[in-house]
C-alpha positions as CSV (number, residue, x, y, z in Angstrom):
1,M,-24.5,30.7,21.1
2,T,-26.6,32.5,23.7
3,S,-25.7,33.3,27.3
4,N,-28.0,32.7,30.2
5,G,-28.8,36.4,30.3
6,D,-30.1,36.3,26.8
7,D,-32.3,33.3,27.7
8,S,-33.6,35.1,30.7
9,D,-34.5,38.2,28.7
10,F,-36.2,36.0,26.1
11,G,-38.3,34.3,28.8
12,R,-39.3,37.6,30.3
13,M,-40.3,38.9,26.9
14,Q,-42.4,35.8,26.2
15,E,-44.1,36.1,29.6
16,A,-44.9,39.8,28.9
17,I,-46.4,39.0,25.5
18,L,-48.6,36.2,27.0
19,Q,-49.8,38.5,29.7
20,K,-50.7,41.2,27.2
21,E,-52.6,38.7,25.1
22,E,-54.5,37.5,28.1
23,D,-55.3,41.1,29.1
24,M,-56.5,41.9,25.5
25,N,-58.9,38.9,25.6
26,R,-60.7,40.6,28.4
27,W,-60.9,44.0,26.7
28,C,-64.1,45.2,25.1
29,P,-63.8,45.1,21.3
30,S,-64.7,48.9,21.3
31,S,-61.5,49.8,23.2
32,G,-59.7,52.6,21.4
33,E,-62.5,53.2,19.0
34,N,-64.3,56.5,18.4
35,V,-67.7,55.1,19.2
36,G,-68.6,56.4,22.7
37,S,-71.9,58.2,23.3
38,M,-72.0,61.4,25.3
39,I,-74.7,61.7,28.0
40,E,-75.0,65.3,29.2
41,F,-76.5,66.3,32.5
42,P,-78.8,69.3,31.9
43,G,-78.0,72.4,33.9
44,T,-74.4,71.2,34.7
45,E,-71.1,71.0,32.8
46,E,-70.9,67.3,33.5
47,W,-71.2,64.4,31.1
48,H,-70.6,60.7,30.9
49,I,-69.2,58.7,28.0
50,V,-70.9,55.3,27.5
51,C,-69.5,52.4,25.5
52,P,-72.2,51.1,23.1
53,T,-70.8,47.6,23.2
54,C,-70.6,46.8,26.9
55,G,-72.2,49.8,28.7
56,T,-69.2,50.9,30.6
57,R,-69.4,54.6,31.6
58,W,-66.8,57.2,32.3
59,A,-67.3,60.7,33.9
60,G,-66.2,63.1,31.3
61,G,-63.7,62.4,28.6
62,S,-63.8,61.9,24.8
63,T,-65.8,59.7,22.6
64,V,-62.6,57.8,21.8
65,L,-62.9,55.0,24.3
66,N,-60.2,54.0,26.8
67,D,-59.0,50.4,26.8
68,H,-61.4,48.7,29.1
69,N,-62.4,45.3,30.2
70,I,-65.8,43.8,29.5
71,P,-67.8,44.0,32.7
72,C,-67.6,40.9,34.8
73,S,-64.7,39.6,32.8
74,R,-61.9,38.0,34.8
């Protein structure tokens, strides 16, 4: 037998899981992978990391890509 509190917790967990799945569908498949390319700017200590799958760029960072959405994905 469950109490109303247990049902409420279960509903919130289901909602959170569905939201995470929806968010992941918008993520680029290269998210979290060590596939980024580094573009250095000669004469400076600056660089960008570029995702080879979708072209998203970050200023600085590592070649392990952050979780990121595919551009124009909503």
